[in-house]
C-alpha positions as a Markdown table, in Angstrom:
| # | Residue | x | y | z |
|---|---|---|---|---|
| 1 | Met | 154.5 | 46.4 | 90.6 |
| 2 | Ser | 153.7 | 48.7 | 93.5 |
| 3 | Pro | 152.0 | 52.0 | 92.5 |
| 4 | Ala | 154.2 | 55.1 | 92.3 |
| 5 | Thr | 154.3 | 57.6 | 95.2 |
| 6 | Phe | 155.0 | 61.2 | 94.6 |
| 7 | Leu | 156.7 | 63.7 | 96.9 |
| 8 | Leu | 155.4 | 67.2 | 96.8 |
| 9 | Ala | 157.7 | 70.2 | 97.2 |
| 10 | Gly | 157.6 | 73.4 | 99.1 |
| 11 | Ile | 159.3 | 76.7 | 98.2 |
| 12 | Pro | 163.1 | 76.2 | 97.5 |
| 13 | Gly | 165.3 | 77.8 | 100.2 |
| 14 | Leu | 162.4 | 78.2 | 102.6 |
| 15 | Thr | 161.9 | 74.7 | 103.8 |
| 16 | Ser | 162.9 | 75.5 | 107.4 |
| 17 | Asp | 160.2 | 78.2 | 107.5 |
| 18 | Ser | 157.4 | 76.2 | 106.1 |
| 19 | Ser | 155.2 | 76.4 | 109.2 |
| 20 | Trp | 155.4 | 80.3 | 109.0 |
| 21 | Ile | 154.7 | 80.2 | 105.3 |
| 22 | Ser | 151.5 | 78.2 | 106.0 |
| 23 | Ile | 150.0 | 81.3 | 107.7 |
| 24 | Pro | 149.7 | 83.5 | 104.5 |
| 25 | Phe | 148.5 | 80.4 | 102.6 |
| 26 | Cys | 145.8 | 79.7 | 105.2 |
| 27 | Phe | 144.8 | 83.4 | 105.1 |
| 28 | Leu | 144.6 | 83.4 | 101.3 |
| 29 | Tyr | 142.4 | 80.3 | 101.2 |
| 30 | Leu | 140.1 | 81.6 | 104.0 |
| 31 | Thr | 139.8 | 84.9 | 102.1 |
| 32 | Ala | 139.0 | 83.1 | 98.8 |
| 33 | Ile | 136.3 | 80.9 | 100.5 |
| 34 | Leu | 134.7 | 83.8 | 102.4 |
| 35 | Gly | 134.8 | 86.2 | 99.5 |
| 36 | Asn | 133.4 | 83.9 | 96.9 |
| 37 | Gly | 130.9 | 82.5 | 99.3 |
| 38 | Leu | 129.7 | 86.0 | 100.1 |
| 39 | Ile | 129.3 | 86.8 | 96.3 |
| 40 | Leu | 127.2 | 83.6 | 95.9 |
| 41 | Phe | 125.1 | 84.5 | 98.9 |
| 42 | Val | 124.4 | 88.0 | 97.8 |
| 43 | Val | 123.5 | 87.0 | 94.2 |
| 44 | Lys | 121.2 | 84.2 | 95.4 |
| 45 | Thr | 119.4 | 86.2 | 98.1 |
| 46 | Gln | 118.9 | 89.5 | 96.1 |
| 47 | Lys | 116.3 | 89.1 | 93.3 |
| 48 | Asn | 117.5 | 92.4 | 91.7 |
| 49 | Leu | 120.8 | 90.6 | 91.0 |
| 50 | His | 119.2 | 87.8 | 89.1 |
| 51 | Gln | 120.6 | 89.2 | 85.9 |
| 52 | Pro | 123.0 | 87.8 | 83.3 |
| 53 | Met | 126.1 | 89.7 | 84.5 |
| 54 | Tyr | 125.6 | 88.6 | 88.1 |
| 55 | Leu | 124.7 | 85.0 | 87.1 |
| 56 | Phe | 128.0 | 84.8 | 85.3 |
| 57 | Leu | 129.7 | 86.3 | 88.3 |
| 58 | Ser | 128.2 | 83.4 | 90.4 |
| 59 | Met | 129.7 | 80.9 | 87.9 |
| 60 | Leu | 133.1 | 82.6 | 88.3 |
| 61 | Ser | 132.8 | 82.3 | 92.1 |
| 62 | Val | 131.9 | 78.6 | 91.9 |
| 63 | Thr | 135.0 | 77.9 | 89.7 |
| 64 | Asp | 137.2 | 80.0 | 92.0 |
| 65 | Leu | 135.9 | 77.9 | 95.0 |
| 66 | Gly | 136.6 | 74.7 | 93.0 |
| 67 | Leu | 140.1 | 75.9 | 92.1 |
| 68 | Ser | 140.9 | 76.7 | 95.8 |
| 69 | Ala | 139.5 | 73.4 | 97.0 |
| 70 | Ser | 141.6 | 71.5 | 94.5 |
| 71 | Thr | 144.9 | 73.0 | 95.7 |
| 72 | Met | 144.2 | 73.7 | 99.3 |
| 73 | Pro | 144.5 | 70.2 | 100.9 |
| 74 | Thr | 148.0 | 69.4 | 99.7 |
| 75 | Val | 149.4 | 73.0 | 100.1 |
| 76 | Ile | 148.3 | 73.1 | 103.7 |
| 77 | Ser | 149.5 | 69.5 | 104.2 |
| 78 | Val | 153.0 | 70.4 | 102.9 |
| 79 | Phe | 153.5 | 73.8 | 104.6 |
| 80 | Leu | 151.6 | 73.3 | 107.8 |
| 81 | Phe | 152.2 | 69.6 | 108.6 |
| 82 | Asn | 155.3 | 68.9 | 106.4 |
| 83 | Asn | 153.4 | 65.9 | 104.9 |
| 84 | Arg | 154.8 | 65.7 | 101.3 |
| 85 | Glu | 153.8 | 62.2 | 100.3 |
| 86 | Ile | 150.9 | 61.7 | 97.9 |
| 87 | Gly | 149.7 | 58.5 | 96.1 |
| 88 | Met | 149.4 | 58.2 | 92.3 |
| 89 | Asp | 145.5 | 58.1 | 92.2 |
| 90 | Val | 145.1 | 61.1 | 94.6 |
| 91 | Cys | 147.7 | 63.0 | 92.6 |
| 92 | Leu | 146.0 | 62.3 | 89.3 |
| 93 | Ala | 142.6 | 63.3 | 90.8 |
| 94 | Gln | 144.0 | 66.5 | 92.0 |
| 95 | Leu | 145.7 | 67.5 | 88.7 |
| 96 | Tyr | 142.4 | 66.6 | 86.9 |
| 97 | Phe | 140.4 | 69.0 | 89.0 |
| 98 | Ile | 143.0 | 71.8 | 89.0 |
| 99 | His | 143.1 | 71.8 | 85.2 |
| 100 | Thr | 139.4 | 71.3 | 84.8 |
| 101 | Phe | 138.5 | 74.3 | 87.0 |
| 102 | Ser | 141.2 | 76.4 | 85.2 |
| 103 | Val | 139.6 | 75.7 | 81.9 |
| 104 | Met | 136.1 | 76.3 | 83.4 |
| 105 | Glu | 137.3 | 79.7 | 84.7 |
| 106 | Ser | 138.7 | 80.6 | 81.3 |
| 107 | Ser | 135.3 | 79.6 | 79.7 |
| 108 | Val | 133.4 | 81.7 | 82.2 |
| 109 | Leu | 135.6 | 84.7 | 81.6 |
| 110 | Leu | 134.9 | 84.3 | 77.8 |
| 111 | Ala | 131.2 | 84.1 | 78.6 |
| 112 | Met | 131.4 | 87.3 | 80.7 |
| 113 | Ala | 133.2 | 89.1 | 77.8 |
| 114 | Phe | 130.3 | 88.0 | 75.5 |
| 115 | Asp | 127.9 | 89.3 | 78.1 |
| 116 | Arg | 129.5 | 92.7 | 78.1 |
| 117 | Phe | 129.5 | 92.8 | 74.3 |
| 118 | Val | 125.8 | 92.0 | 74.1 |
| 119 | Ala | 125.0 | 94.6 | 76.9 |
| 120 | Ile | 126.8 | 97.4 | 75.0 |
| 121 | Arg | 126.0 | 96.4 | 71.4 |
| 122 | His | 122.4 | 95.4 | 71.9 |
| 123 | Pro | 121.2 | 96.9 | 75.2 |
| 124 | Leu | 117.5 | 96.7 | 74.2 |
| 125 | Arg | 117.7 | 93.0 | 73.4 |
| 126 | Tyr | 120.1 | 92.2 | 76.2 |
| 127 | Ala | 117.6 | 90.3 | 78.4 |
| 128 | Ser | 116.0 | 88.5 | 75.4 |
| 129 | Ile | 119.4 | 87.3 | 74.1 |
| 130 | Leu | 120.9 | 86.2 | 77.4 |
| 131 | Thr | 117.9 | 84.4 | 78.9 |
| 132 | Ser | 118.3 | 82.2 | 82.0 |
| 133 | Ser | 118.0 | 79.1 | 79.8 |
| 134 | Arg | 120.9 | 80.2 | 77.6 |
| 135 | Ile | 123.0 | 81.2 | 80.6 |
| 136 | Gly | 122.4 | 77.7 | 82.0 |
| 137 | Lys | 123.4 | 76.1 | 78.7 |
| 138 | Ile | 126.6 | 78.2 | 78.6 |
| 139 | Gly | 127.4 | 77.1 | 82.2 |
| 140 | Leu | 126.8 | 73.4 | 81.3 |
| 141 | Ala | 128.9 | 73.7 | 78.2 |
| 142 | Ser | 131.8 | 75.2 | 80.3 |
| 143 | Val | 131.5 | 72.2 | 82.7 |
| 144 | Ile | 131.4 | 69.6 | 80.0 |
| 145 | Arg | 134.3 | 71.3 | 78.1 |
| 146 | Gly | 136.5 | 71.6 | 81.2 |
| 147 | Ser | 135.8 | 68.1 | 82.6 |
| 148 | Gly | 135.9 | 66.2 | 79.3 |
| 149 | Leu | 139.1 | 67.5 | 77.8 |
| 150 | His | 141.3 | 66.3 | 80.7 |
| 151 | Ile | 140.0 | 62.7 | 81.0 |
| 152 | Pro | 142.3 | 61.4 | 78.2 |
| 153 | Ala | 145.3 | 63.1 | 79.8 |
| 154 | Val | 144.7 | 61.4 | 83.2 |
| 155 | Ile | 144.1 | 58.0 | 81.6 |
| 156 | Leu | 147.4 | 58.3 | 79.6 |
| 157 | Leu | 149.3 | 59.5 | 82.7 |
| 158 | Lys | 148.0 | 56.5 | 84.6 |
| 159 | Arg | 149.4 | 54.1 | 82.1 |
| 160 | Leu | 152.9 | 55.6 | 82.1 |
| 161 | Pro | 155.7 | 53.8 | 84.1 |
| 162 | Tyr | 157.2 | 55.7 | 87.1 |
| 163 | Ser | 159.9 | 55.0 | 89.5 |
| 164 | Arg | 158.8 | 53.9 | 93.0 |
| 165 | Val | 159.2 | 57.4 | 94.5 |
| 166 | Gln | 159.3 | 60.6 | 92.4 |
| 167 | Thr | 159.8 | 64.2 | 93.6 |
| 168 | Leu | 157.5 | 66.9 | 92.0 |
| 169 | Ser | 158.2 | 70.6 | 91.8 |
| 170 | Tyr | 155.2 | 72.0 | 93.5 |
| 171 | Ser | 153.0 | 71.4 | 96.5 |
| 172 | Tyr | 150.2 | 70.1 | 94.3 |
| 173 | Cys | 150.1 | 68.0 | 91.2 |
| 174 | Leu | 150.1 | 69.5 | 87.7 |
| 175 | His | 150.0 | 67.7 | 84.3 |
| 176 | Pro | 153.4 | 68.8 | 83.0 |
| 177 | Asp | 155.1 | 68.2 | 86.3 |
| 178 | Val | 153.8 | 64.6 | 86.6 |
| 179 | Met | 154.5 | 63.9 | 82.9 |
| 180 | Lys | 158.2 | 64.9 | 83.1 |
| 181 | Val | 159.0 | 62.4 | 85.9 |
| 182 | Ala | 157.7 | 59.4 | 83.8 |
| 183 | Cys | 160.2 | 56.8 | 82.7 |
| 184 | Ala | 159.0 | 56.7 | 79.1 |
| 185 | Asp | 158.6 | 58.8 | 75.9 |
| 186 | Thr | 156.0 | 61.5 | 76.6 |
| 187 | Thr | 155.8 | 63.0 | 73.1 |
| 188 | Pro | 152.1 | 62.0 | 72.6 |
| 189 | His | 151.3 | 63.5 | 76.0 |
| 190 | Asn | 153.1 | 66.7 | 75.0 |
| 191 | Ile | 151.0 | 66.9 | 71.8 |
| 192 | Leu | 147.8 | 66.3 | 73.7 |
| 193 | Gly | 148.7 | 68.9 | 76.4 |
| 194 | Leu | 149.5 | 71.5 | 73.7 |
| 195 | Phe | 146.2 | 70.8 | 71.9 |
| 196 | Thr | 144.3 | 71.2 | 75.1 |
| 197 | Val | 146.0 | 74.5 | 75.9 |
| 198 | Leu | 145.5 | 75.8 | 72.4 |
| 199 | Ser | 141.9 | 74.8 | 72.2 |
| 200 | Thr | 141.0 | 76.3 | 75.6 |
| 201 | Leu | 143.1 | 78.9 | 77.3 |
| 202 | Val | 144.7 | 80.3 | 74.1 |
| 203 | Leu | 141.5 | 80.2 | 72.1 |
| 204 | Asp | 139.5 | 81.9 | 74.9 |
| 205 | Ser | 142.1 | 84.7 | 75.4 |
| 206 | Val | 142.0 | 85.4 | 71.6 |
| 207 | Leu | 138.2 | 85.5 | 71.6 |
| 208 | Ile | 138.1 | 87.8 | 74.7 |
| 209 | Val | 140.5 | 90.2 | 72.9 |
| 210 | Leu | 138.2 | 90.1 | 69.8 |
| 211 | Ser | 135.2 | 90.8 | 72.0 |
| 212 | Tyr | 136.8 | 93.9 | 73.4 |
| 213 | Ile | 137.8 | 95.1 | 70.0 |
| 214 | Leu | 134.1 | 94.9 | 69.0 |
| 215 | Ile | 133.1 | 96.6 | 72.3 |
| 216 | Leu | 135.5 | 99.4 | 71.6 |
| 217 | Ser | 134.3 | 99.9 | 68.1 |
| 218 | Thr | 130.7 | 100.0 | 69.4 |
| 219 | Val | 131.6 | 102.5 | 72.2 |
| 220 | Met | 133.5 | 104.8 | 69.8 |
| 221 | Gly | 130.2 | 105.0 | 67.8 |
| 222 | Ile | 128.5 | 106.6 | 70.8 |
| 223 | Ala | 128.3 | 110.4 | 70.4 |
| 224 | Ser | 128.4 | 111.4 | 74.1 |
| 225 | Trp | 131.7 | 111.0 | 75.9 |
| 226 | His | 129.8 | 110.6 | 79.1 |
| 227 | Glu | 127.9 | 107.6 | 77.7 |
| 228 | Arg | 131.1 | 106.2 | 76.3 |
| 229 | Leu | 132.8 | 106.2 | 79.8 |
| 230 | Lys | 129.6 | 104.8 | 81.3 |
| 231 | Ala | 129.6 | 101.9 | 78.9 |
| 232 | Leu | 133.3 | 101.2 | 79.4 |
| 233 | Asn | 133.0 | 101.4 | 83.2 |
| 234 | Thr | 130.7 | 98.3 | 83.1 |
| 235 | Cys | 133.7 | 96.4 | 81.7 |
| 236 | Val | 136.3 | 97.4 | 84.2 |
| 237 | Ser | 135.7 | 94.6 | 86.7 |
| 238 | His | 135.8 | 92.0 | 84.0 |
| 239 | Ile | 138.9 | 93.4 | 82.5 |
| 240 | Cys | 140.6 | 93.3 | 85.9 |
| 241 | Val | 139.7 | 89.7 | 86.7 |
| 242 | Thr | 140.7 | 88.6 | 83.2 |
| 243 | Leu | 144.1 | 90.2 | 83.6 |
| 244 | Leu | 144.5 | 88.5 | 87.0 |
| 245 | Phe | 143.9 | 85.2 | 85.4 |
| 246 | Tyr | 145.8 | 85.5 | 82.2 |
| 247 | Ile | 148.9 | 87.6 | 83.1 |
| 248 | Pro | 150.4 | 85.1 | 85.5 |
| 249 | Leu | 149.5 | 82.3 | 83.0 |
| 250 | Ile | 151.2 | 84.0 | 80.1 |
| 251 | Ser | 154.2 | 85.0 | 82.2 |
| 252 | Leu | 154.6 | 81.4 | 83.4 |
| 253 | Ser | 154.4 | 80.1 | 79.8 |
| 254 | Met | 157.0 | 82.6 | 78.6 |
| 255 | Ile | 159.4 | 81.6 | 81.4 |
| 256 | His | 159.0 | 77.9 | 80.5 |
| 257 | Arg | 159.6 | 78.4 | 76.8 |
| 258 | Phe | 162.0 | 81.3 | 76.5 |
| 259 | Met | 163.9 | 81.4 | 79.8 |
| 260 | Lys | 165.3 | 77.9 | 80.2 |
| 261 | Asn | 167.9 | 79.1 | 82.7 |
| 262 | Ala | 165.4 | 81.0 | 84.9 |
| 263 | Leu | 165.5 | 80.2 | 88.6 |
| 264 | Pro | 163.1 | 77.4 | 89.6 |
| 265 | Leu | 161.8 | 79.8 | 92.3 |
| 266 | Ser | 160.4 | 82.2 | 89.6 |
| 267 | Gln | 158.5 | 79.3 | 87.9 |
| 268 | Ile | 157.1 | 78.1 | 91.3 |
| 269 | Leu | 156.0 | 81.6 | 92.4 |
| 270 | Gly | 154.4 | 82.1 | 88.9 |
| 271 | Thr | 152.4 | 79.0 | 89.3 |
| 272 | Tyr | 151.2 | 80.0 | 92.8 |
| 273 | Leu | 150.2 | 83.4 | 91.5 |
| 274 | His | 148.2 | 81.8 | 88.7 |
| 275 | Leu | 146.3 | 79.4 | 90.9 |
| 276 | Leu | 146.0 | 81.2 | 94.2 |
| 277 | Leu | 145.5 | 84.9 | 93.4 |
| 278 | Pro | 142.4 | 85.0 | 91.2 |
| 279 | Pro | 140.1 | 83.2 | 93.7 |
| 280 | Val | 141.3 | 85.7 | 96.3 |
| 281 | Leu | 141.2 | 88.9 | 94.3 |
| 282 | Asn | 138.2 | 88.3 | 92.0 |
| 283 | Pro | 135.5 | 88.9 | 94.7 |
| 284 | Ile | 137.4 | 91.8 | 96.0 |
| 285 | Val | 137.5 | 93.4 | 92.6 |
| 286 | Tyr | 133.8 | 93.0 | 92.1 |
| 287 | Cys | 132.9 | 94.2 | 95.6 |
| 288 | Ile | 135.0 | 97.4 | 94.9 |
| 289 | Lys | 134.0 | 98.1 | 91.3 |
| 290 | Thr | 130.4 | 96.9 | 91.1 |
| 291 | Lys | 128.0 | 99.3 | 93.0 |
| 292 | Lys | 125.1 | 96.8 | 93.4 |
| 293 | Ile | 127.4 | 94.1 | 94.9 |
| 294 | Arg | 129.2 | 96.6 | 97.1 |
| 295 | Lys | 125.9 | 98.0 | 98.4 |
| 296 | Gln | 124.6 | 94.5 | 99.3 |
| 297 | Val | 127.8 | 93.5 | 101.0 |
| 298 | Met | 127.9 | 96.7 | 103.0 |
| 299 | Lys | 124.3 | 96.0 | 104.1 |
| 300 | Ile | 125.2 | 92.5 | 105.3 |
| 301 | Phe | 128.1 | 93.9 | 107.4 |
| 302 | Gln | 125.9 | 96.7 | 108.8 |
| 303 | Asn | 123.3 | 94.2 | 109.8 |
| 304 | Cys | 125.9 | 92.0 | 111.5 |
| 305 | Ser | 127.2 | 95.0 | 113.4 |
| 306 | Thr | 123.6 | 96.0 | 114.4 |
| 307 | Asn | 122.8 | 92.4 | 115.6 |
| 308 | Arg | 126.0 | 92.4 | 117.8 |
| 309 | Leu | 124.9 | 95.6 | 119.5 |
C-alpha cells in the first residue's frame, strides 16, 4: 500500500490572496528569528547577564526558535509557493517537533516562575539555590520531557490507516488534525493526547498560578510599598510572556470543546496565534521591560550606527 499524502490548507476564503498573506508571515518569522537570536547573543556575550533569570530567558529563546523553525517551512511553502502536498513521514516529523517545542516552552515558563519565586522568597540564597548546574539539569529535564512524551503518539499515528490523499485543516501538521483523518477508531489516541495535555500544559499552568500565589503572599509580607512594587516589577515580563502563550491555547481549547458550531476560521486563527505570536513577541517584551537587556540591545544598535558612519 502506498504511503498516505496529506494536503495542507491555507486560510479559508483567502486562497486567492495567499501570495499577499505570505508577506506578513515572512515578516513574523524574520522578526522571531532576529529577536530571539539577538537575545541569545546579548546573554552569551555579556557576563553580567550570566544569571539564572537570563539563562532561563535564553532557554525560552531557543524553544521559540525551535517552534518557529518547525512551522515556518510548510507555512511559507503553502502561502508563498502554493505547495500544499506533504508526505506522511515529513508530516509526522513536523507535528512531533511542534508539540515537543510547545511542551518545552511550557516547561521553561514554569521554570521561570520558580526562578521568580526563589528570587523574591529567598533573595539571599537565590544564587546558591539556582546554580548553573541546577539550571542545566532543569533545561535537560525540559528537553527530555518534551521530546519523550510525543514519541508514542507519533508511532501510533504512523500505524493508523489513511486514505491515499487527505486534506488537513492547517498549513502545518498537528496531532489532533492528523488523527481525525485516520480511517480507524482513534479512541486510544484521544486518551493518550488528553493525558499528554493534562500532564504538561495543564499541570504547568496550574503550577505557575500556584507560584504566583506564593509570590503574592511573600510580597504582601513586605512592609514598604516601594519594595513591594519593585519585587512585583521583576515578574512583569514573565507574566506577559506566560499570558501570550496560554491565552491563545486556552481560547482554542474552549472553542474546540464548547463552541462546536464556531467558524473554522476562528479555530485556524487561534492556532496561528498560539504558534506564531509568542516567538515574535517574547523577545520584544523582554527588550522593553527588562532594563539590562534593553540597555545591551540599544548599545548594539548604537555601535552598528557608529560603524556605518
